[in-house]
C-alpha positions as MATLAB code, in Angstrom:
seq = 'MASANPYKLFSAVLQRKTRLSPHLMRITFAGPEIASMATWAPDQRVKLFFPAADGSPANLAQEEGWYARFRSMLASRRPAMRTYTIRHLRTEQGEVDIDFVLHGETGPASRWALRAQSGESIQILAPDNRFSAKEAGGFEWRPPQALKQVLLVADSTALPAAMGILDELVALADPPQTQAFFEVDSAQDMLSVPDWPGLTVQWLIREQADATVAGMLMVEAVRQATLPTHASSASQAIELAEVDVDKDILWEIANTAQEGFYGWVAGESAAVMSLRKYLVKDCGIPRESLNLMGYWRHNKPGG';
ca = [
      92.981   91.142  115.307;
      92.766   92.279  111.443;
      91.495   89.728  108.882;
      92.834   89.384  105.492;
      89.695   88.019  104.393;
      86.975   90.214  103.600;
      83.951   87.067  103.978;
      83.511   85.387  106.592;
      81.056   82.452  106.890;
      79.101   82.980  110.256;
      77.268   80.831  112.181;
      73.911   81.888  113.580;
      70.627   80.623  114.529;
      67.088   81.337  113.730;
      66.159   84.469  116.891;
      62.543   85.434  115.449;
      60.053   85.894  112.587;
      58.349   89.242  111.928;
      55.891   88.844  109.257;
      55.997   92.459  107.567;
      53.433   91.626  104.573;
      51.682   88.859  103.282;
      54.918   88.264  100.954;
      57.489   89.580  102.947;
      58.689   88.301  106.348;
      61.756   89.711  108.208;
      63.817   87.146  109.914;
      66.271   88.148  112.746;
      69.662   85.986  113.120;
      71.981   85.648  116.268;
      75.020   84.343  117.557;
      77.779   85.918  119.142;
      79.806   85.293  116.055;
      77.588   88.369  114.344;
      79.694   90.660  116.644;
      82.220   90.487  113.777;
      79.819   90.826  111.137;
      79.776   94.403  108.945;
      77.953   95.786  106.357;
      79.013   98.623  104.214;
      75.864   99.427  102.298;
      72.170   99.688  102.434;
      72.413   97.287   99.192;
      74.814   94.536  101.063;
      74.718   91.284   99.779;
      75.181   87.882  101.791;
      75.293   84.731  101.108;
      72.577   82.334  103.248;
      73.628   78.643  103.254;
      69.916   76.691  103.588;
      69.791   72.625  104.447;
      71.035   70.262  101.943;
      68.091   68.251   99.987;
      68.839   65.375  102.673;
      67.451   67.928  105.484;
      70.898   68.168  106.695;
      71.742   71.747  107.845;
      74.553   73.941  106.333;
      77.854   73.092  108.339;
      80.402   74.098  106.025;
      84.234   74.655  107.444;
      85.787   78.070  107.638;
      88.706   77.576  106.245;
      90.874   78.134  102.362;
      88.869   76.555   99.608;
      86.054   76.206  101.293;
      83.921   76.963   98.220;
      85.558   74.604   96.094;
      85.003   71.830   99.057;
      81.088   72.974   98.527;
      80.591   72.965   94.745;
      82.273   69.054   95.007;
      80.223   67.939   98.105;
      76.962   65.330   96.841;
      73.833   67.187   95.541;
      71.885   65.762   97.835;
      74.551   66.680  100.997;
      75.085   70.251   99.326;
      73.626   73.552  101.387;
      71.405   75.532   99.263;
      72.892   78.728   98.615;
      70.987   81.995   98.146;
      71.589   85.938   97.954;
      70.002   88.083  100.304;
      70.458   91.633  101.840;
      71.298   92.635  105.062;
      68.462   95.027  106.552;
      69.864   95.540  109.865;
      72.937   94.621  111.819;
      73.053   95.068  115.236;
      76.266   94.095  116.371;
      76.416   94.895  119.800;
      72.976   92.499  120.751;
      74.508   89.938  117.997;
      71.765   90.191  115.581;
      71.259   90.608  111.942;
      67.957   91.617  110.335;
      67.117   89.964  106.426;
      63.468   90.205  104.674;
      62.553   87.303  102.961;
      60.329   87.328  100.006;
      57.909   84.662  100.561;
      56.386   82.532   97.823;
      55.400   78.865   98.695;
      56.893   75.859   99.006;
      58.538   76.603   95.152;
      62.090   77.259   96.716;
      64.369   76.411   99.560;
      64.715   79.611  100.783;
      61.106   80.537  100.788;
      60.883   76.520  102.266;
      62.638   77.260  105.045;
      61.140   80.630  106.032;
      57.582   79.314  106.192;
      58.931   75.890  108.156;
      62.031   76.792  110.179;
      61.312   77.628  114.223;
      63.495   79.481  116.714;
      66.603   77.860  117.425;
      67.277   76.760  113.737;
      71.081   76.764  112.668;
      72.297   78.652  109.626;
      75.258   80.018  107.916;
      75.680   83.440  106.407;
      78.717   84.338  104.415;
      78.951   88.068  105.145;
      81.497   90.435  105.224;
      84.181   90.776  108.166;
      84.553   93.718  110.271;
      88.426   92.736  110.865;
      89.124   92.953  107.168;
      92.038   95.026  107.155;
      90.759   97.262  104.052;
      88.161   99.903  104.022;
      85.158   97.565  102.420;
      84.807   94.316  101.331;
      82.267   95.234   98.700;
      79.375   93.322   97.539;
      77.159   96.155   97.254;
      76.513   98.714   94.186;
      74.734  102.056   96.079;
      77.759  104.257   95.791;
      76.115  107.626   95.096;
      78.149  110.801   93.785;
      78.983  113.255   96.526;
      77.427  116.032   94.467;
      73.557  113.477   94.182;
      70.741  116.130   93.184;
      68.125  113.603   91.734;
      68.002  109.466   92.847;
      65.489  107.087   90.979;
      64.618  103.980   92.530;
      63.061  101.115   90.870;
      62.769   97.485   92.496;
      60.143   94.223   92.582;
      59.452   92.433   95.811;
      63.113   90.968   95.616;
      65.057   94.168   95.490;
      62.795   95.865   98.043;
      64.485   95.253  101.080;
      67.272   96.894   99.528;
      65.415   99.980   98.016;
      63.908  100.393  102.202;
      67.640  100.572  103.257;
      68.901  103.217  100.595;
      65.290  105.501  101.564;
      66.913  105.160  105.037;
      69.743  106.535  104.419;
      68.564  109.420  102.168;
      66.392  110.552  104.614;
      69.075  110.856  107.641;
      71.004  113.058  104.994;
      71.514  116.790  105.843;
      69.489  117.548  102.560;
      68.077  114.774  100.890;
      68.189  114.542   97.416;
      64.935  114.301   95.166;
      64.091  111.063   95.101;
      60.898  109.345   92.494;
      60.882  105.719   93.397;
      58.943  102.731   91.683;
      57.910   99.846   93.835;
      55.983   96.897   92.529;
      54.528   94.392   94.820;
      52.114   91.674   94.549;
      49.113   93.029   96.485;
      48.527   96.596   98.206;
      49.136   94.931  101.743;
      52.369   94.591  100.620;
      53.164   98.056  100.876;
      55.678   99.164  103.565;
      56.146  102.291  105.467;
      58.499  104.618  104.179;
      60.415  107.661  105.210;
      59.103  111.022  104.383;
      60.698  114.340  102.852;
      59.459  117.013  101.063;
      61.402  115.779   97.691;
      60.436  112.206   97.871;
      57.508  110.484   95.781;
      56.764  106.622   95.886;
      54.463  104.512   93.510;
      53.166  100.847   94.795;
      52.992   99.336   91.317;
      50.323   96.519   92.584;
      50.137   93.841   90.472;
      46.842   91.899   91.866;
      45.255   95.192   91.171;
      46.680   96.004   87.933;
      46.140   92.236   86.371;
      49.659   92.116   85.917;
      50.640   88.481   84.194;
      54.026   89.402   83.477;
      56.675   90.169   86.359;
      58.127   93.797   86.351;
      55.605   94.745   83.461;
      54.301   97.508   86.077;
      57.785   99.171   86.955;
      58.800   99.471   83.371;
      55.310  101.259   82.305;
      55.194  103.604   85.121;
      59.009  104.774   84.425;
      58.247  105.546   81.015;
      55.141  107.602   81.974;
      56.874  109.321   85.085;
      59.214  112.815   84.722;
      62.404  111.786   84.464;
      65.519  114.291   83.272;
      65.930  113.428   79.250;
      68.795  114.347   77.316;
      67.539  112.547   74.320;
      69.363  113.147   71.203;
      70.001  111.724   67.817;
      73.437  110.835   69.581;
      71.828  109.222   72.726;
      69.988  107.055   70.563;
      72.893  105.952   68.539;
      74.729  104.659   71.808;
      75.153  101.224   71.456;
      74.343   98.695   74.434;
      75.887   95.747   74.801;
      73.469   92.765   74.153;
      72.747   90.840   77.327;
      70.589   87.552   77.226;
      69.276   87.419   80.137;
      68.411   83.461   79.937;
      71.837   82.994   79.871;
      73.753   85.740   81.577;
      73.238   88.016   84.371;
      72.644   91.121   83.938;
      74.723   93.269   86.145;
      75.932   97.124   84.804;
      77.596   99.705   87.724;
      77.354  103.231   87.450;
      80.153  105.277   87.762;
      80.036  107.674   91.090;
      82.350  110.333   88.893;
      78.852  110.912   87.490;
      77.364  114.082   89.698;
      73.644  114.810   89.778;
      71.475  112.042   88.774;
      71.998  108.226   89.998;
      69.829  105.369   89.039;
      69.440  102.060   91.459;
      67.241   99.349   89.093;
      66.424   96.036   90.127;
      64.224   93.196   89.858;
      63.909   90.691   87.425;
      66.193   90.519   84.185;
      63.740   91.145   81.576;
      62.450   94.072   82.836;
      66.056   96.062   83.739;
      66.978   94.863   80.385;
      63.547   96.910   78.995;
      64.333  100.102   81.362;
      68.386   99.837   80.412;
      66.871  100.787   77.134;
      64.738  103.119   78.048;
      66.706  105.134   80.121;
      69.599  105.136   78.146;
      68.735  105.625   74.674;
      65.262  106.683   74.815;
      66.059  109.583   77.670;
      69.857  109.732   77.013;
      70.518  109.121   80.806;
      74.114  108.391   80.536;
      74.641  104.591   81.305;
      77.521  105.544   83.536;
      74.759  107.187   86.212;
      72.798  103.698   86.251;
      73.127  100.726   88.694;
      71.024   98.352   86.169;
      70.782   94.856   87.933;
      68.658   91.808   87.126;
      68.061   89.986   90.778;
      66.445   87.262   89.184;
      64.948   85.267   85.674;
      60.925   84.804   85.306;
      60.831   80.858   85.020;
      64.424   80.108   86.452;
      64.877   78.394   89.442;
      65.456   80.840   92.439;
      64.424   81.463   96.498;
];
């Protein structure tokens, strides 16, 4: 039966954990409801609901107006909600993989990922494959049909989505020229990537560079890279709306009508803001060719 709602609350349990690197863990969730989950792109966002401060597991009712009731709950009993990316979805097996960045006990998601045992329950707000429309949104990877060059820039938080994008590109009959810059904490956090003649991947290791500012390495690397440039007095005169990344979310989406070059940049908001200025004003790359997404802000509470 078709569904009128694009998203659904799915109940699932922790099936298994797989340590991908010192700071990245894949958690496989399982449950019969996952058979009707959908993912529409490699950067498909979903919401995970973790136990509340008092330890009670998420048990939100799948009813109209559930979010308003969620917001009205006492803080001590309200489940912690965080945004993640579907890495793999296997509806036939009723399984979904979600990769967690681990940063100790500093947030509810990382703490749960480290402590949780097999069988512990969780709720996931994700697309419903019974939704009557073609797709339910919640993703930004919508490359143009005439895709020739791709720029991928990601820190650890955006790495699961970026790796999914590489998986999609390598499966194309003629993968585009692709430059990828990935900033991670340690050399042990480098992951295996697909390979094709037009792909270059540069891993930026924070501990080796003694980087103290999040996103600094990916900004420096992109500035030193050879990119399509159309810099002119006209591009330098382009007005970019100011975004206060301490108060607002930097989230600007590409227009897929633009052909040829396509950029996907995600990570710490101030770093993405710096790249936004460099790519648009200095390189002259059309703003409409770039997805610019501040996934998190340094010194603000997160996962």
